[in-house]
NUBA-226867 format. One line per 3 residues: for each residue x, y, z of C-alpha. Coordinates in Angstrom, 3 decimals. Each point is the difference from the previous one (the first is absolute). Layout:
# NUBA-226867
X/Y/Z | ...
# end
This chain:
# NUBA-226867
101.747/75.515/75.951 | -3.589/0.369/-0.228 | 0.373/2.651/-2.648
2.156/-2.252/-2.015 | -2.572/-2.807/0.242 | -2.660/2.432/-0.927
1.870/1.181/-3.033 | 0.800/-3.554/-0.917 | -3.655/-0.897/0.184
-0.966/3.052/-1.969 | 2.654/-0.831/-2.571 | -1.362/-3.518/-0.182
-3.461/1.371/-0.352 | 1.170/2.220/-2.843 | 1.671/-2.975/-1.650
-3.133/-2.044/0.439 | -2.059/2.756/-1.546 | 2.382/0.172/-2.936
-0.153/-3.747/-0.454 | -3.712/0.127/0.312 | -0.087/2.750/-2.621
2.195/-2.034/-2.310 | -2.176/-3.110/0.560 | -3.079/2.007/-0.710
1.614/1.476/-3.109 | 1.024/-3.474/-1.145 | -3.391/-1.420/0.598
-1.554/2.897/-1.874 | 2.305/-0.587/-2.931 | -0.761/-3.701/0.082
-3.684/0.658/0.197 | 0.220/2.490/-2.852 | 1.843/-2.557/-2.124
-2.654/-2.569/0.785 | -2.679/2.540/-0.773 | 1.623/0.752/-3.321
0.233/-3.685/-0.814 | -3.640/-0.461/1.006 | -1.028/2.996/-2.086
1.981/-1.391/-2.914 | -1.723/-3.336/0.403 | -3.346/1.751/0.344
0.735/1.936/-3.179 | 1.004/-3.165/-1.819 | -3.064/-1.822/1.326
-2.170/2.901/-0.999 | 1.462/-0.146/-3.471 | -0.527/-3.761/-0.105
-3.578/0.408/1.225 | -0.627/2.721/-2.521 | 1.436/-2.222/-2.718
-2.174/-2.922/1.078 | -2.979/2.258/0.278 | 0.688/1.216/-3.519
0.315/-3.666/-1.130 | -3.278/-0.870/1.686 | -1.631/3.022/-1.547
1.410/-0.989/-3.364 | -1.210/-3.553/0.540 | -3.400/1.289/0.974
-0.040/2.204/-3.029 | 0.913/-2.936/-2.231 | -2.664/-2.217/1.602
-2.547/2.773/-0.260 | 0.957/0.486/-3.653 | -0.280/-3.759/-0.583
-3.374/-0.194/1.764 | -1.145/3.050/-1.913 | 0.875/-1.640/-3.316
-1.737/-3.190/1.131 | -3.088/1.895/1.030 | 0.035/1.906/-3.286
0.231/-3.301/-1.867 | -2.901/-1.414/2.071 | -1.926/3.191/-0.627
0.535/-0.395/-3.741 | -1.119/-3.626/0.183 | -3.066/0.995/2.010
-0.788/2.744/-2.468 | 0.290/-2.560/-2.826 | -2.270/-2.393/1.867
-2.392/2.822/0.736 | -0.112/0.903/-3.661 | -0.610/-3.673/-0.887
-2.746/-0.227/2.605 | -1.587/3.196/-1.227 | 0.231/-1.318/-3.561
-1.621/-3.311/1.039 | -2.644/1.796/2.059 | -0.890/2.200/-2.921
-3.401/1.553/0.451 | -0.887/-1.819/3.219 | -1.934/1.994/2.497
2.076/0.695/3.086 | -3.090/0.341/2.167 | -1.236/-3.362/-1.230
3.372/-1.543/0.791 | -0.075/1.508/3.474 | -3.534/-1.311/0.518
0.981/-3.495/-1.131 | 3.041/0.167/2.218 | -2.236/0.910/2.924
-2.341/-2.889/-0.774 | 2.930/-2.385/-0.258 | 1.283/1.231/3.358
-3.431/-0.638/1.505 | -0.056/-3.500/-1.521 | 3.495/-0.549/1.332
-1.140/0.963/3.478 | -3.004/-2.328/-0.292 | 2.197/-2.861/-1.190
2.446/0.770/2.760 | -2.830/-0.210/2.523 | -1.189/-3.295/-1.514
3.541/-1.284/0.128 | 0.221/0.848/3.691 | -3.350/-1.701/0.573
1.246/-3.039/-1.925 | 3.137/-0.113/2.110 | -2.155/0.201/3.107
-2.196/-2.811/-1.279 | 3.094/-1.990/-0.860 | 1.312/0.398/3.542
-3.356/-1.118/1.374 | 0.025/-3.026/-2.310 | 3.559/-0.853/1.001
-1.031/0.220/3.642 | -2.998/-2.219/-0.709 | 2.256/-2.461/-1.838
2.288/-0.195/3.000 | -2.986/-0.660/2.231 | -1.287/-2.675/-2.366
3.431/-1.615/-0.172 | 0.039/-0.073/3.762 | -3.440/-1.628/-0.043
1.157/-2.510/-2.622 | 2.855/-0.989/2.257 | -2.534/-1.187/2.566
-0.540/-3.782/0.277 | -3.527/0.024/-1.424 | 1.212/1.743/-3.177
3.454/-1.516/-0.290 | -0.988/-2.616/-2.596 | -2.522/2.227/-1.751
2.062/0.249/-3.197 | 0.478/-3.760/-0.188 | -3.707/-0.602/0.592
-0.837/2.658/-2.563 | 2.232/-1.623/-2.607 | -1.582/-3.389/0.625
-3.518/1.419/-0.205 | 0.958/2.029/-3.075 | 1.314/-3.140/-1.693
-3.236/-1.822/0.894 | -1.977/2.938/-1.361 | 1.941/0.039/-3.269
-0.404/-3.767/-0.371 | -3.737/0.284/0.604 | -0.160/2.938/-2.405
1.763/-2.083/-2.652 | -2.339/-2.912/0.666 | -3.008/2.303/-0.295
1.322/1.397/-3.273 | 0.605/-3.514/-1.323 | -3.464/-1.065/1.099
-1.426/3.120/-1.641 | 1.791/-0.838/-3.241 | -1.150/-3.632/0.305
-3.565/1.168/0.666 | 0.059/2.287/-3.039 | 1.412/-2.817/-2.150
-2.609/-2.431/1.304 | -2.754/2.566/-0.441 | 1.123/0.665/-3.564
0.244/-3.729/-0.725 | -3.419/-0.687/1.505 | -1.549/2.873/-1.866
1.565/-1.113/-3.275 | -0.978/-3.625/0.621 | -3.522/1.054/0.875
-0.246/2.077/-3.187 | 1.284/-2.863/-2.154 | -2.279/-2.530/1.703
-3.021/2.230/-0.463 | 0.842/0.361/-3.693 | 0.162/-3.787/-0.318
-3.247/-0.426/1.946 | -1.799/2.557/-2.160 | 1.252/-1.668/-3.196
-1.368/-3.359/1.185 | -3.280/1.589/1.157 | -0.426/1.703/-3.366
0.654/-3.203/-1.936 | -2.320/-2.104/2.199 | -2.778/2.592/-0.146
0.128/0.163/-3.771 | -0.016/-3.808/-0.231 | -2.812/-0.580/2.514
-2.340/3.018/-0.085 | -2.396/-0.087/-2.932 | -1.646/3.391/0.476
0.925/3.086/-2.010 | -0.565/2.670/2.679 | 3.458/-0.490/1.579
3.199/-0.386/-2.043 | 2.101/-1.160/2.936 | 0.581/0.586/3.695
3.156/0.746/1.985 | 1.189/0.859/3.500 | 1.049/3.599/0.699
2.351/0.712/2.888 | 0.816/3.108/1.984 | 2.507/0.276/2.813
0.285/2.170/3.077 | 2.078/0.134/3.150 | -1.532/-0.456/3.420
0.361/2.727/2.589 | 1.376/-2.460/2.532 | 3.561/0.140/1.261
1.112/-2.785/-2.352 | -1.585/1.718/-3.046 | -0.984/-3.242/-1.673
-0.976/-0.003/-3.656 | -3.669/-0.852/-0.594 | -1.429/-1.014/-3.378
-3.629/0.553/-0.856 | -1.585/-2.134/-2.739 | -3.113/0.490/-2.093
-1.395/-1.958/-2.933 | -0.941/2.015/-3.077 | -1.814/-0.912/-3.183
1.174/1.426/-3.308 | -2.143/0.698/-3.034 | 1.410/1.849/-3.025
2.911/1.258/2.139 | -2.248/1.440/2.729 | 0.565/-1.299/3.532
-2.802/-0.363/2.555 | 0.008/-1.559/3.444 | -1.846/-3.333/-0.045
-1.416/0.524/3.483 | -3.628/1.017/-0.326 | 0.064/-0.195/-3.816
0.022/-3.751/-0.764 | -2.383/-2.921/0.394 | 0.359/-2.846/2.475
1.152/-2.324/-2.782 | 2.688/2.458/-1.085 | 1.167/0.299/3.606
0.244/-3.794/0.335 | 1.852/-0.340/-3.281 | 2.369/2.857/0.852
0.793/-1.504/3.418 | 0.677/-3.428/-1.542 | 2.224/1.467/-2.706
1.918/2.130/2.528 | 0.568/-3.051/2.220 | 1.189/-2.055/-2.941
2.395/2.797/-1.013 | 1.336/0.272/3.564 | 0.470/-3.767/0.162
1.735/-0.023/-3.382 | 2.326/2.836/1.067 | 0.830/-0.814/3.619
-0.747/-3.739/0.252 | 1.434/-1.550/-3.130 | 1.268/-2.982/1.990
-3.134/-0.254/2.096 | -1.822/-3.270/-0.815 | -3.482/0.946/1.208
-2.543/2.445/-1.421 | -3.393/0.087/1.695 | -3.156/1.639/-1.375
-3.227/0.079/2.019 | -3.158/0.318/-2.106 | 1.788/1.824/-2.851
-3.035/0.014/-2.283 | -2.337/1.797/2.415 | -1.824/2.864/-1.762
1.766/-0.771/-3.293 | -2.038/-0.419/-3.172 | 0.525/-3.060/-2.174
2.338/1.674/-2.452 | 2.348/1.195/2.756 | -0.224/-3.407/1.681
1.146/-1.625/-3.218 | 2.852/2.521/-0.351 | 1.063/-0.577/3.619
-0.116/-3.735/-0.546 | 2.240/0.298/-3.077 | 2.429/2.211/1.909
0.243/-2.555/2.830 | 0.536/-2.793/-2.527 | 2.851/2.002/-1.523
1.404/0.531/3.494 | -0.109/-3.721/0.691 | 1.692/-0.678/-3.320
2.769/2.514/0.704 | 0.618/-1.568/3.438 | -0.123/-3.579/-1.291
3.747/-0.413/0.388 | -0.143/1.124/3.637 | -0.153/-3.150/2.129
-1.590/1.529/3.087 | -2.663/2.069/-1.758 | -3.580/-0.409/1.192
-3.077/2.027/-0.922 | -2.716/0.022/2.636 | -3.382/1.346/-1.059
-2.981/0.022/2.307 | -3.164/0.439/-2.041 | -3.610/-1.068/-0.426
0.055/0.731/-3.730 | -0.098/-3.459/-1.597 | 0.190/1.435/-3.502
3.233/1.738/0.984 | 1.362/-3.307/1.311 | -0.993/-1.762/-3.235
1.867/2.525/-2.074 | 3.115/-0.274/2.210 | 0.049/-3.786/-0.030
-0.091/-0.153/-3.792 | 3.687/0.947/0.112 | 2.239/-3.039/0.199
2.206/1.714/2.619 | -2.843/-0.154/2.536 | 0.208/-3.613/1.083
-2.589/-0.051/2.767 | -2.028/2.051/2.394 | -1.689/-0.546/3.364
-3.704/0.308/0.490 | -1.521/0.835/3.392 | -3.659/-1.043/0.431
-2.494/-1.202/2.565 | -1.260/-3.572/0.112 | -3.502/-1.195/0.842
0.737/0.411/3.681 | 1.087/3.623/-0.427 | 3.660/-0.774/0.621
2.737/1.700/-2.006 | 1.900/-2.243/-2.353 | 3.071/0.559/-2.144
0.304/-1.861/-3.264 | 2.875/-0.036/-2.454 | -1.360/0.429/-3.491
1.578/-0.821/-3.346 | -0.723/2.688/-2.633 | -1.000/-2.688/-2.501
-2.504/-1.468/2.452 | -1.610/3.305/0.990
# end
């Protein structure tokens, strides 16, 4: 029995080994088929890869060819530009160009440094502006702009007023100067006419007043006129001071006063002369008397005119009172008791 079991087991073992051999053979065949399929796929993939690699290589070749043509074209353009530049440069010295280029580079560096300094200064200014803005936001500076505008407006108004006053001052100064010049011409015309009518000598043709002006050194710079009386003979002018007699001085002063009164006091009713004949010779006294008579005649139509002459020259009074326009005069004398008396005298009774 045991031998039979043993043989049966051995037979089963043999069968198992056969089955195992067949399984192994099957698996080998299956694996070989799979290997073949994989190798076929690998071969196909290899071919595909090779084809793609060839395409990439072809693409690279085409791109390289394209880039090469582009570069050649750029090279031709650069060569053309180079030729143009060389043509434009002509006979320029390359060393000189290099030197100028070096100088320009140095200037560029200097300007670059200045630019950096300017930027630094700008940042400092911006920082300062921020600080100032912060200060302006403080209460004591809050209305600074408004106050400034108000003060600026006041300043401009005052400036305009000053300019207007300056223009007014110049206009007034011009008007005064012109008026003064015209008045002096009128005065000198009257003086000349009166001198020629009254003075009987032949050593002086006429007299006139010369003026000169100057500005003071004070803050207001006022205009000051200086006057001097000159005597003219044959067109030659000489100052009367120190060169004329006492009678000529008296006559000149009377004539000047009459000319001033005639010019500035046309409507004035009173002309007063105190001892006008002092130091005058008889001929000049007579001429003065005739001039005063003519003056009285010319003012006859003026209601308020009055000629007051204080004099001890009775002959002068006689000559004046011969004119009908002189209606009366007043005589001051002392009586027997030494008292002063005033007596109204009629020219016909004198």
